[in-house]
C-alpha positions as CSV (number, residue, x, y, z in Angstrom):
1,M,0.0,0.0,0.0
2,S,1.3,3.5,-0.9
3,N,2.2,5.8,1.9
4,Q,1.0,8.8,0.0
5,M,-1.9,10.1,-2.1
6,I,-1.9,12.6,-5.0
7,L,-4.2,15.5,-4.3
8,K,-5.1,18.5,-6.6
9,Q,-3.7,21.8,-5.5
10,D,-7.2,23.4,-5.6
11,L,-8.5,20.9,-3.1
12,L,-5.6,21.7,-0.7
13,R,-5.8,25.4,-1.3
14,N,-9.5,25.7,-0.7
15,F,-9.3,23.5,2.5
16,S,-6.4,25.6,3.8
17,E,-8.2,28.8,3.2
18,K,-11.3,27.5,5.1
19,I,-9.3,26.3,8.0
20,F,-7.4,29.6,8.3
21,I,-10.8,31.5,8.2
22,K,-12.0,29.1,11.0
23,A,-8.9,30.1,12.9
24,G,-9.9,33.7,12.8
25,L,-8.0,35.1,9.8
26,L,-9.5,37.6,7.4
27,K,-10.5,36.1,4.0
28,D,-7.7,37.9,2.1
29,D,-5.1,36.9,4.7
30,A,-6.3,33.3,4.6
31,K,-5.7,33.3,0.8
32,I,-2.2,34.6,1.3
33,Y,-1.4,32.0,3.9
34,A,-2.9,29.2,1.9
35,D,-1.0,30.4,-1.2
36,A,2.3,30.3,0.7
37,L,1.7,26.7,1.8
38,I,0.6,25.4,-1.5
39,Q,3.4,27.1,-3.4
40,A,5.8,25.3,-1.1
41,N,4.2,22.0,-1.9
42,L,4.1,22.7,-5.6
43,E,7.9,23.3,-5.6
44,G,8.6,20.2,-3.6
45,I,9.3,22.0,-0.3
46,D,6.8,19.7,1.4
47,S,8.3,20.4,4.8
48,H,6.8,23.9,4.6
49,G,3.5,23.0,3.0
50,V,0.1,21.7,4.2
51,S,1.8,19.4,6.7
52,K,2.2,22.5,8.8
53,L,-1.6,23.4,8.7
54,P,-2.6,21.5,12.0
55,I,0.1,23.2,14.1
56,Y,-0.6,26.6,12.5
57,F,-4.3,26.2,13.4
58,K,-3.5,25.1,16.9
59,R,-1.3,28.1,17.6
60,F,-4.1,30.5,16.4
61,V,-6.6,28.8,18.6
62,E,-4.3,29.0,21.6
63,G,-3.7,32.6,21.0
64,R,0.1,32.1,20.5
65,V,-0.2,33.8,17.1
66,N,-2.4,36.8,16.4
67,A,-4.9,35.9,13.6
68,K,-5.8,39.6,13.0
69,P,-2.5,41.5,13.5
70,S,-2.3,45.3,13.3
71,I,1.0,45.6,11.5
72,K,2.9,48.8,12.2
73,I,5.2,49.9,9.4
74,D,7.6,52.7,10.3
75,H,9.6,54.5,7.6
76,T,12.7,55.4,9.6
77,A,14.6,56.8,6.6
78,P,14.0,57.1,2.8
79,G,15.4,53.6,2.3
80,T,14.8,52.0,5.7
81,I,11.6,50.4,7.0
82,I,11.0,48.7,10.4
83,A,7.8,46.7,10.8
84,D,6.2,45.4,14.0
85,G,4.2,42.3,13.0
86,D,2.0,42.4,16.1
87,N,2.7,38.7,16.6
88,G,1.0,37.9,13.3
89,P,1.6,34.9,11.1
90,G,4.9,35.2,9.2
91,P,3.5,35.0,5.6
92,I,0.9,37.7,6.3
93,V,3.4,40.0,8.1
94,S,6.1,39.5,5.4
95,K,3.9,39.9,2.3
96,R,2.1,42.9,3.6
97,T,5.3,44.6,4.6
98,I,6.9,43.9,1.2
99,D,3.8,45.2,-0.5
100,A,4.2,48.5,1.4
101,S,7.9,48.7,0.5
102,L,7.8,48.2,-3.2
103,D,6.6,51.7,-4.2
104,I,9.4,53.2,-2.1
105,M,11.9,50.9,-3.7
106,K,10.7,52.0,-7.2
107,E,11.2,55.6,-6.1
108,I,14.7,55.4,-4.5
109,G,16.1,52.1,-5.9
110,I,17.0,50.1,-2.8
111,V,15.0,49.4,0.4
112,G,16.1,47.6,3.6
113,V,13.1,46.1,5.4
114,G,13.4,44.9,9.0
115,V,10.6,42.9,10.6
116,N,10.2,42.0,14.3
117,N,7.4,40.4,16.4
118,S,6.6,37.9,13.7
119,N,6.4,34.1,13.4
120,H,7.6,31.3,11.1
121,F,7.2,32.6,7.5
122,G,7.5,29.3,5.6
123,A,9.6,29.2,2.5
124,A,11.7,32.3,1.8
125,S,11.4,31.8,-1.9
126,Y,7.8,32.9,-1.7
127,Y,8.8,36.5,-0.9
128,C,11.6,36.5,-3.5
129,K,9.1,35.6,-6.2
130,Q,6.8,38.4,-5.0
131,A,9.6,40.9,-5.6
132,C,10.7,39.3,-8.9
133,N,7.1,39.9,-10.2
134,Q,7.8,43.6,-9.7
135,Q,11.1,43.5,-11.6
136,A,13.0,43.6,-8.4
137,I,15.9,41.6,-6.9
138,C,15.2,40.3,-3.4
139,I,17.4,39.1,-0.7
140,A,15.5,37.5,2.3
141,F,16.7,36.5,5.7
142,T,14.9,35.1,8.8
143,N,16.0,33.7,12.1
144,A,14.3,30.8,13.8
145,P,14.2,28.8,17.1
146,A,17.6,27.4,18.1
147,N,18.5,24.3,16.1
148,I,22.2,24.7,15.2
149,A,25.0,24.7,17.8
150,P,27.9,27.1,17.4
151,W,30.8,25.3,15.8
152,G,32.4,23.1,18.4
153,G,29.4,23.2,20.7
154,K,26.8,20.5,21.3
155,E,23.8,22.6,22.4
156,P,21.8,24.6,19.7
157,Y,21.9,28.4,19.8
158,F,21.1,29.5,16.2
159,G,18.1,28.7,14.1
160,T,18.3,27.1,10.7
161,N,18.5,30.7,9.5
162,P,17.8,30.6,5.8
163,I,19.0,33.2,3.3
164,A,17.3,33.5,-0.1
165,F,17.9,35.4,-3.4
166,G,15.4,36.1,-6.2
167,F,16.5,37.3,-9.6
168,P,13.9,38.1,-12.3
169,N,14.4,36.3,-15.5
170,G,12.0,37.9,-18.0
171,S,9.1,35.7,-19.0
172,E,10.9,32.7,-17.6
173,P,10.7,31.5,-14.0
174,P,13.0,33.6,-11.8
175,I,16.3,32.4,-10.6
176,I,15.8,31.4,-7.0
177,I,18.4,30.5,-4.4
178,D,16.8,29.5,-1.1
179,M,19.0,27.7,1.4
180,S,19.2,27.3,5.2
181,S,22.4,27.7,7.2
182,S,21.8,24.2,8.4
183,I,22.5,21.1,6.3
184,V,18.7,20.4,6.3
185,A,15.5,22.0,7.5
186,K,14.3,20.7,10.8
187,A,10.9,20.0,9.3
188,K,12.4,17.3,7.1
189,I,13.7,15.5,10.2
190,R,10.2,15.8,11.7
191,I,8.7,14.3,8.5
192,A,11.3,11.4,8.7
193,E,10.2,10.9,12.3
194,E,6.6,10.7,11.3
195,K,7.4,8.2,8.6
196,K,9.6,6.2,10.9
197,E,12.4,6.6,8.5
198,A,16.2,7.0,9.2
199,I,17.9,10.3,8.3
200,P,21.2,10.4,6.4
201,V,24.5,10.5,8.3
202,G,25.7,14.1,8.5
203,W,22.3,15.8,9.1
204,A,22.4,16.0,12.9
205,V,24.0,14.9,16.2
206,D,22.3,13.6,19.3
207,Q,22.4,15.2,22.8
208,N,25.9,13.9,23.3
209,G,27.3,15.4,20.1
210,N,27.4,12.1,18.3
211,Q,26.2,11.8,14.7
212,T,22.8,9.9,14.4
213,T,20.5,8.5,11.8
214,D,17.6,8.4,14.3
215,P,15.3,11.4,13.7
216,M,14.0,11.3,17.3
217,E,17.5,11.5,18.6
218,A,18.3,14.3,16.1
219,L,15.3,16.3,17.3
220,K,16.6,16.0,20.9
221,G,20.1,17.0,19.7
222,T,21.2,19.6,17.2
223,I,21.2,20.0,13.4
224,L,24.6,20.4,11.7
225,P,25.4,23.6,9.8
226,I,26.3,23.5,6.1
227,A,30.0,23.4,5.4
228,G,31.0,23.1,9.0
229,P,32.4,26.4,10.5
230,K,31.3,28.3,7.3
231,G,27.7,27.4,7.9
232,Y,28.0,28.5,11.6
233,A,29.4,31.8,10.4
234,L,26.5,32.2,8.0
235,A,23.9,31.3,10.7
236,L,25.5,34.0,13.0
237,S,25.4,36.6,10.2
238,V,21.7,35.9,9.5
239,E,21.0,36.1,13.3
240,I,22.5,39.5,13.5
241,I,20.7,40.9,10.5
242,S,17.3,39.4,11.1
243,G,17.3,39.2,14.9
244,L,19.5,41.9,16.5
245,L,19.2,44.6,13.8
246,T,15.4,44.4,13.6
247,G,14.8,44.4,17.4
248,A,13.4,40.8,17.4
249,A,14.5,38.0,19.6
250,F,17.8,36.3,18.7
251,G,19.7,33.1,19.4
252,N,18.0,30.8,21.9
253,H,15.7,33.6,23.0
254,V,13.5,32.9,19.9
255,Q,10.6,30.8,21.1
256,G,10.0,27.4,19.4
257,F,6.8,27.3,17.2
258,N,6.5,23.5,17.7
259,D,7.1,23.7,21.4
260,N,3.8,23.5,23.3
261,N,5.3,25.1,26.3
262,A,6.9,28.1,24.5
263,G,5.8,31.7,24.5
264,I,5.5,34.4,21.9
265,A,8.1,33.6,19.2
266,N,9.2,37.2,18.2
267,V,10.9,36.0,15.0
268,G,12.8,38.5,12.9
269,H,13.0,38.8,9.2
270,F,15.0,41.1,6.9
271,F,14.4,41.9,3.2
272,I,16.5,43.8,0.8
273,L,14.6,45.0,-2.3
274,I,16.6,46.3,-5.4
275,D,14.9,48.0,-8.3
276,I,16.7,46.7,-11.4
277,N,15.5,49.7,-13.5
278,K,17.5,52.1,-11.3
279,F,20.7,50.3,-12.4
280,M,20.0,49.5,-16.0
281,D,17.1,49.2,-18.4
282,I,15.2,46.0,-17.6
283,S,15.4,44.9,-21.2
284,V,19.2,45.1,-21.0
285,Y,19.2,43.2,-17.7
286,E,17.0,40.4,-19.2
287,Q,19.3,40.1,-22.2
288,L,22.3,39.7,-20.0
289,I,20.6,37.2,-17.7
290,Q,19.7,35.1,-20.8
291,Q,23.2,35.3,-22.1
292,M,24.6,34.2,-18.8
293,I,22.2,31.2,-18.5
294,T,23.0,30.1,-22.1
295,E,26.7,30.3,-21.4
296,I,26.4,28.3,-18.2
297,K,24.3,25.6,-19.9
298,E,26.9,25.4,-22.7
299,I,29.7,24.6,-20.3
300,P,31.1,21.1,-21.0
301,K,29.3,18.7,-18.7
302,A,31.0,16.4,-16.2
303,S,30.7,12.6,-16.7
304,G,27.1,11.4,-16.0
305,V,25.6,14.9,-16.1
306,D,22.7,15.4,-18.6
307,E,22.1,19.1,-18.0
308,I,23.5,21.9,-15.9
309,L,20.6,23.4,-14.0
310,I,20.1,27.0,-12.9
311,P,19.1,27.5,-9.2
312,G,15.3,27.5,-9.1
313,E,14.9,25.5,-12.4
314,R,14.2,22.2,-10.6
315,R,11.6,23.9,-8.4
316,A,9.9,25.5,-11.4
317,S,9.8,22.2,-13.2
318,K,8.4,20.3,-10.2
319,A,5.8,23.1,-9.7
320,K,4.7,22.7,-13.4
321,L,4.4,18.9,-13.0
322,R,2.5,19.1,-9.7
323,S,0.2,21.8,-11.0
324,E,-0.8,19.4,-13.8
325,K,-0.7,16.0,-12.0
326,G,-1.3,16.9,-8.4
327,I,0.7,17.1,-5.1
328,P,1.8,13.9,-3.3
329,V,0.8,14.1,0.3
330,P,1.8,11.5,2.9
331,V,-1.1,9.4,4.4
332,A,0.1,10.5,7.8
333,T,-0.5,14.1,6.9
334,I,-3.8,13.4,5.2
335,N,-5.0,11.6,8.4
336,K,-4.1,14.7,10.4
337,L,-5.9,17.0,7.9
338,N,-9.0,14.7,8.1
339,E,-9.0,15.0,11.9
340,L,-8.8,18.7,11.6
341,A,-11.6,18.8,9.0
342,K,-13.8,16.7,11.2
343,Q,-13.0,18.8,14.3
344,E,-13.8,22.1,12.5
345,Q,-16.6,20.6,10.4
346,V,-14.9,21.7,7.2
347,R,-15.2,19.6,4.0
348,F,-11.8,18.2,3.0
349,M,-12.0,15.1,0.7
C-alpha cells in the first residue's frame, strides 16, 4: 500500500483557506497564507506545505499567534523600514510589509526592510518571487528557534536561519536561491520521524554530540550547519541581520513554534529589495541574464551529467508537473488533515 496520495492543488488550497478562516484570519489573509503553503508543496518543499496546517491552526486557537494583526510599518529613513508584525503569522506580516515597501523601492532604488514580532514565515522563496514579479531583486533572511550549535558546541543556539535570493528572468521563472544555514530544514527531520524513516548521516547529532540517523535523537540534539564552520558563520550573520538589527528575539531567545510550552516567538525577518531599473534598463538586464544562462548551460558537462541546471529551475519544473498532475501528500499528513476537518466541520476530501 502506498504511503501517500496525489491531491489536486485546488483541493488543498480551498481547504487551507477555510481552516485559516475558521482560525480567525480575514479572508484575504487566509488566501495569502494558503498560497504560501501550496506554493511550497508545488515546488517540492513539502516540509513547509500543508503538513504545517494543523500546528498553525493550533497556535491560532491557543492565542500564541495573532490571527488579526495590526502591522505597524515605520519609515525610519528614505530607504529603511521597520515593521512590527504584532505577533501575526509570518507569511501575512512579510507579504504585507513587502507590498508596502515596493513603491518606495521604485522611487529610490533600494530598500532595507526589517521585521520584528513575527512568526515562522515558511519558504523564503515565496517572498523573493513576490519581488521578482515587480522587476526587483530580493534578498531575504529570517531567524528561527535554536537548532544549530555554534561550531564546536553541542547545544543549539542559532536557528536554521535561511538566506534566499530572487532574480527576475524575463518571461521565464525567476532564478531562486533558497538555502538554510543548516544542512537540512528541521521540518524534514520531523517528517522522517513521522514516517519512521532514518535520516542520512551528517544531518544531525544527538544530545551527546554524536552523529545519528535516528530522527528522534536528532530532534533532541542539534542539526549540523552546512560546510561546518562556514555554515556556523552564515547562521551567525543571519541572526545579527534578522534578529539583532530588527529588534526581534535572537539566538536561543527565539521561542519554538513547535514547542507546546513556549511563549511568543518574536521571530525577525529582513528583506533587501533592489529595483533593477535604477541600475539598468530592464530589457538590457534580461538580455544579459539570458546570455549568462545560455553560457552556463553550454559549459562542457561532467561525466554522468545530462544538464547543468540554474538555481530554481528544478523547483519550477516540479511546480509545473505538480500543477498538472497533483501534489503527493503522505497518508500520515492526510490523516491529520482529516482529523482537523472533522473537528472544525470543514469539508476536505
